[in-house]
FINU-394707 format. One record per residue (C-alpha): z, x, y; residue in three letters. Coordinates in steps of 0.05 Angstrom, whole numbers, padded with zeros to 5 digits, always signed. Example, Ala and Ser with C-alpha at 12.3 -4.5 7.8 and 13.67 -1.06 7.14 Angstrom:
<recs>
+00156+00246-00090Ala+00143+00273-00021Ser
</recs>
This chain:
<recs>
+01120+02106+02166Unk+01161+02074+02221Unk+01201+02120+02268Unk+01277+02115+02274Unk+01271+02081+02342Unk+01222+02030+02313Unk+01271+02017+02256Unk+01329+02008+02304Unk+01288+01962+02349Unk+01265+01923+02288Unk+01337+01917+02262Unk+01359+01893+02331Unk+01303+01842+02332Unk+01320+01819+02262Unk+01393+01811+02283Unk+01373+01768+02343Unk+01328+01723+02302Unk+01379+01718+02246Unk+01434+01700+02294Unk+01390+01645+02324Unk+01374+01621+02253Unk+01446+01622+02232Unk+01465+01583+02294Unk+01414+01530+02278Unk+01437+01527+02205Unk+01510+01523+02223Unk+01498+01469+02275Unk+01458+01428+02224Unk+01512+01437+02172Unk+01565+01420+02224Unk+01530+01355+02242Unk+01513+01340+02170Unk+01586+01345+02148Unk+01608+01302+02207Unk+01556+01250+02185Unk+01566+01250+02110Unk+01642+01246+02116Unk+01631+01175+02142Unk+01584+01153+02085Unk+01607+01188+02021Unk+01673+01200+01985Unk+01712+01264+01991Unk+01705+01271+01915Unk+01629+01274+01920Unk+01634+01323+01978Unk+01679+01368+01936Unk+01632+01365+01875Unk+01570+01383+01917Unk+01598+01433+01967Unk+01644+01470+01919Unk+01624+01463+01846Unk+01548+01455+01850Unk+01537+01502+01908Unk+01580+01553+01871Unk+01532+01547+01812Unk+01472+01557+01858Unk+01500+01618+01895Unk+01524+01650+01830Unk+01455+01644+01798Unk+01422+01674+01859Unk+01472+01731+01863Unk+01465+01750+01790Unk+01389+01741+01787Unk+01363+01766+01854Unk+01417+01807+01890Unk+01414+01869+01844Unk+01338+01873+01850Unk+01340+01862+01926Unk+01390+01918+01938Unk+01357+01968+01891Unk+01285+01956+01915Unk+01304+01961+01989Unk+01331+02032+01978Unk+01292+02086+02014Unk+01245+02128+01971Unk+01197+02183+01991Unk+01139+02154+01951Unk+01150+02081+01936Unk+01096+02046+01894Unk+01100+01973+01914Unk+01064+01952+01851Unk+01124+01977+01811Unk+01171+01943+01860Unk+01135+01876+01851Unk+01136+01885+01775Unk+01211+01897+01777Unk+01225+01840+01826Unk+01191+01790+01780Unk+01242+01805+01726Unk+01290+01763+01767Unk+01253+01699+01747Unk+01264+01701+01671Unk+01335+01727+01684Unk+01348+01666+01728Unk+01324+01621+01672Unk+01372+01654+01622Unk+01431+01652+01670Unk+01413+01581+01690Unk+01415+01558+01618Unk+01481+01593+01604Unk+01517+01574+01668Unk+01488+01504+01669Unk+01517+01493+01599Unk+01585+01518+01623Unk+01583+01472+01683Unk+01565+01412+01640Unk+01606+01423+01577Unk+01663+01472+01590Unk+01690+01449+01657Unk+01730+01387+01674Unk+01679+01334+01693Unk+01687+01289+01754Unk+01700+01215+01745Unk+01631+01185+01728Unk+01647+01123+01769Unk+01665+01164+01831Unk+01610+01217+01821Unk+01553+01192+01775Unk+01493+01234+01754Unk+01534+01298+01750Unk+01492+01330+01694Unk+01428+01316+01731Unk+01459+01351+01791Unk+01473+01413+01750Unk+01401+01416+01726Unk+01373+01406+01796Unk+01416+01460+01827Unk+01395+01509+01772Unk+01322+01492+01785Unk+01333+01506+01859Unk+01356+01577+01842Unk+01296+01590+01798Unk+01248+01567+01854Unk+01281+01614+01904Unk+01276+01672+01854Unk+01201+01659+01849Unk+01196+01671+01924Unk+01241+01732+01922Unk+01187+01786+01912Unk+01152+01764+01976Unk+01219+01756+02012Unk+01233+01829+01996Unk+01164+01852+02022Unk+01175+01811+02085Unk+01243+01841+02097Unk+01222+01913+02083Unk+01163+01907+02131Unk+01203+01869+02185Unk+01168+01801+02180Unk+01227+01773+02217Unk+01196+01708+02242Unk+01171+01691+02172Unk+01241+01698+02143Unk+01269+01654+02198Unk+01213+01602+02188Unk+01221+01598+02113Unk+01297+01596+02111Unk+01300+01549+02171Unk+01249+01501+02139Unk+01289+01503+02074Unk+01354+01484+02108Unk+01323+01433+02156Unk+01287+01399+02098Unk+01352+01393+02058Unk+01391+01366+02118Unk+01339+01315+02139Unk+01327+01288+02068Unk+01402+01285+02054Unk+01416+01245+02117Unk+01358+01197+02107Unk+01374+01183+02034Unk+01449+01176+02045Unk+01438+01128+02103Unk+01381+01086+02075Unk+01395+01091+02000Unk+01471+01103+01994Unk+01471+01081+01921Unk+01436+01146+01902Unk+01500+01186+01913Unk+01493+01255+01882Unk+01419+01244+01870Unk+01407+01246+01945Unk+01434+01317+01948Unk+01393+01337+01886Unk+01328+01312+01915Unk+01342+01347+01981Unk+01361+01413+01946Unk+01299+01417+01902Unk+01251+01396+01958Unk+01280+01448+02006Unk+01272+01504+01955Unk+01200+01483+01940Unk+01184+01485+02015Unk+01216+01554+02020Unk+01174+01581+01963Unk+01109+01550+01987Unk+01117+01579+02057Unk+01121+01650+02032Unk+01061+01645+01986Unk+01017+01608+02035Unk+01034+01656+02092Unk+01020+01720+02052Unk+00957+01690+02021Unk+00930+01679+02091Unk+00956+01746+02115Unk+00922+01788+02061Unk+00858+01748+02069Unk+00852+01773+02140Unk+00858+01847+02117Unk+00878+01871+02186Unk+00938+01914+02165Unk+00915+01975+02127Unk+00987+01999+02116Unk+01010+01934+02084Unk+01020+01946+02009Unk+00994+01879+01984Unk+00918+01878+01988Unk+00903+01814+01950Unk+00936+01753+01921Unk+00936+01788+01853Unk+00984+01839+01881Unk+01037+01785+01890Unk+01046+01783+01814Unk+01063+01833+01758Unk+01007+01880+01736Unk+00994+01943+01695Unk+00988+02008+01734Unk+00942+02062+01708Unk+00977+02129+01698Unk+01046+02101+01717Unk+01101+02064+01680Unk+01109+01989+01691Unk+01175+01999+01728Unk+01202+02055+01771Unk+01258+02087+01729Unk+01302+02104+01789Unk+01300+02033+01816Unk+01310+02003+01747Unk+01372+02045+01738Unk+01398+02022+01806Unk+01388+01950+01787Unk+01437+01958+01729Unk+01489+01988+01775Unk+01479+01935+01828Unk+01483+01880+01777Unk+01555+01899+01761Unk+01569+01903+01835Unk+01536+01834+01848Unk+01577+01802+01794Unk+01642+01829+01821Unk+01622+01816+01893Unk+01607+01744+01877Unk+01675+01735+01845Unk+01708+01766+01907Unk+01664+01727+01957Unk+01670+01659+01923Unk+01737+01672+01890Unk+01771+01610+01917Unk+01715+01566+01890Unk+01720+01599+01822Unk+01795+01585+01822Unk+01783+01513+01843Unk+01728+01503+01791Unk+01758+01538+01730Unk+01833+01530+01742Unk+01833+01462+01776Unk+01877+01487+01833Unk+01858+01429+01878Unk+01830+01359+01866Unk+01757+01345+01882Unk+01779+01307+01944Unk+01823+01365+01968Unk+01766+01413+01953Unk+01721+01372+01998Unk+01769+01375+02056Unk+01781+01450+02045Unk+01706+01463+02044Unk+01695+01426+02110Unk+01749+01468+02144Unk+01722+01530+02110Unk+01652+01517+02137Unk+01680+01505+02206Unk+01720+01569+02204Unk+01663+01610+02176Unk+01613+01591+02231Unk+01626+01656+02268Unk+01623+01697+02204Unk+01556+01669+02183Unk+01525+01661+02252Unk+01545+01729+02280Unk+01570+01777+02227Unk+01524+01762+02168Unk+01459+01776+02207Unk+01491+01840+02236Unk+01511+01862+02165Unk+01442+01849+02137Unk+01406+01884+02193Unk+01454+01942+02193Unk+01446+01951+02118Unk+01370+01950+02126Unk+01373+02000+02184Unk+01419+02049+02148Unk+01382+02044+02081Unk+01315+02058+02115Unk+01340+02116+02157Unk+01387+02153+02109Unk+01369+02177+02039Unk+01417+02149+01988Unk+01464+02200+01955Unk+01447+02258+02002Unk+01505+02289+02042Unk+01505+02280+02117Unk+01489+02354+02132Unk+01426+02350+02089Unk+01399+02288+02124Unk+01352+02291+02184Unk+01400+02307+02240Unk+01371+02260+02291Unk+01374+02203+02241Unk+01445+02221+02221Unk+01467+02222+02294Unk+01433+02156+02310Unk+01466+02123+02249Unk+01534+02149+02271Unk+01524+02119+02340Unk+01499+02053+02313Unk+01557+02048+02264Unk+01608+02062+02318Unk+01579+02013+02369Unk+01567+01957+02319Unk+01637+01967+02289Unk+01668+01962+02359Unk+01626+01901+02376Unk+01644+01861+02313Unk+01718+01882+02320Unk+01720+01856+02391Unk+01688+01791+02371Unk+01735+01783+02312Unk+01796+01797+02354Unk+01774+01747+02406Unk+01764+01693+02353Unk+01832+01709+02323Unk+01868+01704+02390Unk+01834+01640+02415Unk+01834+01607+02346Unk+01910+01605+02343Unk+01914+01559+02403Unk+01852+01516+02393Unk+01851+01502+02317Unk+01888+01436+02322Unk+01845+01411+02380Unk+01780+01431+02345Unk+01797+01395+02280Unk+01823+01333+02316Unk+01759+01326+02356Unk+01714+01340+02296Unk+01746+01299+02240Unk+01804+01262+02270Unk+01871+01259+02236Unk+01840+01269+02167Unk+01830+01343+02185Unk+01881+01355+02241Unk+01940+01328+02202Unk+01974+01365+02145Unk+01953+01436+02129Unk+01886+01433+02166Unk+01905+01469+02231Unk+01947+01521+02195Unk+01889+01534+02148Unk+01840+01544+02206Unk+01889+01591+02242Unk+01895+01636+02181Unk+01820+01632+02173Unk+01812+01664+02242Unk+01849+01725+02215Unk+01802+01725+02155Unk+01743+01725+02203Unk+01767+01790+02234Unk+01770+01822+02166Unk+01701+01796+02149Unk+01674+01826+02214Unk+01701+01896+02199Unk+01684+01894+02125Unk+01612+01872+02135Unk+01588+01931+02175Unk+01630+01984+02141Unk+01611+01960+02071Unk+01538+01954+02093Unk+01538+02028+02112Unk+01573+02047+02047Unk+01524+02009+02003Unk+01464+02039+02039Unk+01487+02111+02029Unk+01523+02111+01962Unk+01492+02151+01905Unk+01484+02117+01837Unk+01546+02152+01813Unk+01585+02127+01874Unk+01560+02056+01860Unk+01583+02060+01788Unk+01652+02085+01809Unk+01657+02030+01861Unk+01639+01978+01809Unk+01699+02000+01767Unk+01744+01993+01828Unk+01713+01925+01844Unk+01732+01902+01774Unk+01805+01917+01790Unk+01798+01885+01859Unk+01770+01822+01826Unk+01827+01816+01777Unk+01880+01826+01831Unk+01844+01776+01877Unk+01839+01721+01825Unk+01911+01730+01805Unk+01935+01729+01877Unk+01892+01668+01892Unk+01922+01630+01834Unk+01994+01650+01851Unk+01989+01639+01926Unk+01953+01573+01918Unk+02006+01549+01869Unk+02062+01560+01920Unk+02026+01554+01987Unk+01969+01505+01973Unk+01900+01517+02003Unk+01928+01568+02053Unk+01939+01613+01994Unk+01863+01620+01985Unk+01857+01647+02056Unk+01914+01697+02047Unk+01885+01721+01981Unk+01817+01731+02015Unk+01850+01770+02072Unk+01883+01816+02022Unk+01817+01825+01985Unk+01779+01842+02048Unk+01833+01890+02071Unk+01829+01929+02006Unk+01753+01933+02011Unk+01757+01956+02084Unk+01806+02012+02065Unk+01758+02035+02011Unk+01698+02035+02060Unk+01738+02072+02113Unk+01757+02125+02061Unk+01684+02133+02040Unk+01658+02138+02112Unk+01711+02190+02131Unk+01691+02231+02070Unk+01617+02223+02086Unk+01625+02249+02158Unk+01676+02303+02140Unk+01624+02358+02149Unk+01598+02328+02214Unk+01625+02328+02285Unk+01610+02253+02290Unk+01671+02206+02289Unk+01642+02136+02282Unk+01708+02103+02260Unk+01748+02131+02318Unk+01693+02114+02368Unk+01689+02044+02339Unk+01761+02028+02357Unk+01769+01981+02418Unk+01798+02008+02483Unk+01874+02000+02491Unk+01866+01959+02555Unk+01825+01907+02517Unk+01878+01901+02463Unk+01933+01891+02516Unk+01892+01838+02551Unk+01882+01800+02486Unk+01957+01801+02474Unk+01971+01773+02544Unk+01921+01716+02540Unk+01948+01699+02471Unk+02016+01685+02501Unk+01985+01645+02559Unk+01945+01600+02512Unk+02003+01591+02464Unk+02045+01565+02521Unk+01988+01521+02545Unk+01980+01490+02476Unk+02054+01474+02470Unk+02057+01442+02540Unk+01989+01407+02544Unk+01961+01395+02475Unk+02021+01361+02441Unk+01992+01291+02452Unk+01923+01259+02457Unk+01920+01255+02533Unk+01849+01272+02553Unk+01867+01304+02619Unk+01918+01350+02587Unk+01868+01372+02535Unk+01815+01385+02587Unk+01864+01428+02626Unk+01882+01466+02562Unk+01808+01480+02549Unk+01800+01502+02622Unk+01857+01552+02616Unk+01824+01580+02553Unk+01758+01586+02589Unk+01790+01626+02646Unk+01825+01671+02596Unk+01760+01683+02559Unk+01724+01703+02623Unk+01782+01751+02640Unk+01777+01784+02571Unk+01701+01791+02577Unk+01709+01823+02645Unk+01759+01873+02619Unk+01713+01890+02561Unk+01656+01901+02610Unk+01698+01948+02652Unk+01731+01986+02594Unk+01674+01994+02545Unk+01622+02029+02588Unk+01587+02065+02531Unk+01581+02002+02489Unk+01552+01962+02547Unk+01502+02018+02561Unk+01480+02019+02488Unk+01471+01943+02487Unk+01430+01946+02551Unk+01387+02002+02522Unk+01371+01961+02459Unk+01358+01899+02502Unk+01308+01938+02545Unk+01274+01965+02483Unk+01265+01895+02456Unk+01236+01872+02523Unk+01186+01930+02521Unk+01166+01913+02449Unk+01155+01840+02469Unk+01113+01862+02528Unk+01071+01907+02483Unk+01062+01850+02432Unk+01039+01802+02487Unk+00991+01853+02517Unk+00960+01869+02449Unk
</recs>
């Protein structure tokens, strides 16, 4: 059993690798969008990036997410054979959902113009197949994550994304007549590479038989099997899967709500959906590069250190104290990052879009959409870590109660998305998402306050940024707003360079104030960095 310090170091290591991976993925996606915009129609971009990727993500959420969350929960005596048996249930479930949702996507929704986007039905089948292939790799993905095989996860996911990007670019450039088929071939090939990497790696790993504590002893253990004297599935985990399934369904609706509104209500044309998605991807770079890895690693850390459903005063006190400190420091970190993005994004959205996509993106609602997205990023940052803590510590009864609340949240979110989009256009999607995130944050804050009521720890209060930092962000916001109005109103290169230079100076000033004002946070970061250096030194010496 790993100690709490090992778990924290492992979570920090996972966060670092995940951030590097997300940076690589976002850069590839950034470049891919810049490339494909010059070779394909906006209608095709909207069909692929909104409708088909929504099908793919929904299948994965419904098929794998409930099993992942349930099976990662801490148990005193976890039998990994029962875990593997349960995880493999995701595969037939993905086939069932793929058939149902694939039929909806092909026969119930408005179809794109076959002349503008041919082979649509083939695309639906290929994206469903991709989800099934990733579900086949999911049992080994779970084992890798639970035992901190961080590099393997980075390798597999990175190879998947790189394969898709490279094949898409090559096919679109050399065989442009393929159209949607180019994306289909790339998607299926990337998923196959992802699946093969996991099975080949663990086949070689168990063949060496060097790790006595590793639960999988042979290739046969990768697959379902009967267990003498025990049921096929762990009853507690199976019950959790049912609860998390409801949560995953509602979370998917909330997370991808704007795409559901676009797909089922036709709020925007396929061309407008394509433009919205490009700006959405650009705006979400920080969320996916920084906050998503922190959320995943935090959830893993809390779920491994705290026993689900047990009050704070009944937990191991050293673990409870460490979790409180980590929650406070991580919450403060992501809040500072989110506030910085919000402040600087207001004055640099127009320039970023104009440089990236020209007048196609920088004219019209594009800059306003990106500015509002910066506010959404702040809400994402706070919600990610608070909700990660809540999901790791909730009892089954708490999860069921939360699911009922999420059902109400989903209805309100979809209604607000439809109404706001009807009157405000694509900006309405961002405002509806902000409202959705704010409600979820308030729920998480209420849960955390109740959880720590019988403890002297105050992670929420300690996670609030220093007043001096907030004042400095307000001042630099005014400076950069003035700079944009004076220097960035035309396309003069020297004026734009000066505007960027002013922003750079302001950023350095903010970072310096954070360094001076947040002594405890800086000390905690340095401590984790030193631990990681020591772990690396030990790994090299061994």
